[in-house]
N, C-alpha and C positions, 0 to 999 in steps of 0.2 A: 512447817511452813515459817516456823519465825527463825529459823536460819537460814532458810531461804531469802527473807526480807533481809536479814544482817547480812547475809553476802550480799543482796543488791544493793544496799545502802554501802555497803564498801566500797561496789564498783561504781557508784554516782560519786563519792566523796574521789574517787581516784581520777575518773573524769571531769569532775570541778573544777578541780587543781592543775589539769592536763588542758582546760578549754579556753587558756591564754593561747594558746598557738594553732587556734584553728585554721587559720587564713594561710599559714606556713605549711610547710609540709610536714608528713606526717613523723611523729617522734616515736622513735623504737626503744619499746618499753618491755624487759623481760621477765614476767611472773609467776614465778612460783608459787605453787599449792601439795597439801603435804595430805590431802586426802582425797579417795575417789569417792567420797560422801557427800550429803546435802550440803553444808558446809561449802564446799567450792561453786555450787550452782549456783550465786549469783554472778561469779566470773567466768563461768560458760554462757552463762545466757546473754552475758553484754557481748562475747564476743561471735555467740553465732548470730546475735540481731545486730551484729554492726555499728555499735555503741562505741565503741572504741575508736574506733575509726571517723565516725560522727565528729567526736572531737578532739581530732586529728592525734591520735594514740595509732601506732602500730603495733600493737600487744601481740604478743609469745608467748603463751600459757604452759609453762610447763611441769607436768608431775613430777617432783622428787619423794618416795615415799616415808619420809618420815621429817618429821617438826625438826628436830637438832641437824638434821643433814640441809634442810633449808634454810635454817638460821646462819650454819657455816659458806652455804653458798651465796647467801645474802652478804654474811661479813666479806668474803673474800672478792666481790663485785661480780659476780657474774649474773645476780640476781639483781634488779633496781628493787625489787616488793617481793613479799611472801605472805601464804597465809601459813602460821607453821604455828606450833604450838607455844603459847605463851609462857611455860615455864623455862624453857628451850631460850626464849628470847631474855627472858628476865635475868637468866644463868649467863647469859654474853654479856648482858649492858654490866652485871655486878662484877664482870671481871675484866669492864674499861672498854668492852665494843661500841661502837659509837652507832647504835642504833636507836629508832625512834618506834614505839609503837602507836598508832595514830586509832585505833579503834579494838576491839574484840567481838568475835560473833558471838560469843555466848556468855553468860553469866554466873554456870556452873559446870562442871564438867562433865563432857560428854562420852560415859565409859559406860561397857558392859564387862563382865566377868564372863565367859564361858567355861564350863566345866562339861567332864564327861557322862555320861546320862546317872551313871551309879552312886554321884557324889551329891548329896542332899544337903551334908552341911560343912559349913567353911571347916571345922575340926577336922572333919576328914580331906582335905589339902594337905596336911603334915606328911612329910614325904615325898611327897610330888612334886611335880617341874611345871612351872607356870610360866608361859611365852608371852613375852612384850616385846615392843615394835623395836625399840631400843634404849640402852641404858640411857638416862636420864629424858626419855620422852615422859609425858602425860601416862600413857599407860603403865610404863614404870615405873614412876613417884606414884599414883593413883594404889598401884598393886602393893607395894612396899606401906604406904598408908593401912591401906585394908590387912596387910597382913601381922603389921605392931597393932593396928587395935584388936584384933583379934588373938592377940598373942601368940603368933605364926610366926615372927621375925626370926631368922635362922633357920626356922623346921619348914620352911618351903624354899626347893628351888627357884630362880629366876633367872629365863635363860630368854638371851634375845638374838629376835628371830629375822628381824628385819621391816618393813614394812606392813599395812593390813594384808595388803595381796600374799606376800611373803606365808603369813602366819596362818592364811586361810588354807594357803596350800599343805603346808606343813601340818595342820591339825587332822586333814582331810587324809594324808599321806602317813601319820605315824604310826607305829603298832606297838609303841609304847604305854601299857596302860598308866604309867607312872605321868605321862605328859599330857598336861591341861594347856589349850594355846589360849 
C-alpha cells in the first residue's frame, strides 16, 4: 500500500509541475517504468483515470524491463522521465549524466531471492548460478552484496537474464539444477 501511495505521489508531483500549461494543448510526455509491480501502480492509475490529461499532459507510459536500460533511454532523450533503479541513476550521474532524481518510491530495497526447493541455507548456493535482471541493476547489486556478506563472492555464478518477466520465464523453463532465478 505504501508503494502505491508513493507512486501516486510521484504522479501527482509530475502533474503539479505540468499544471502551468493546463489551458494550452496537451504536452506530450514519454514516461518509462521498469517494473510491472506495485511501484508503477501510481503511474498506471493516473493514466487510467485521466489525471494526466486533466492537467495538460498527453502521457505515453512505456515499459522498459530494466532500470539501467530505462536510464539509458532517459539519457539518450527517448524519455522525459522514468521510474528506474536508483543505483542506475546514481551510477549515471557519477559518470557525468545530466539527470535529476526528484524522489524515491521506497526507502529500502524491494528484493527477494528465490531459490530451488532443495536449497535451505545460503552455503548451498556455492557452485550454483543466480540470475539477475541486468548487470548494474538493483538485483545485481543486492545479489553481490549478499554473496559478499555470506563469504560466497566468486563461489556463485551471476548470470544476466533480462527483466523480471524474462527471469520468470527462464526460471520456469530451465532444467539445469545449478540455475537459480
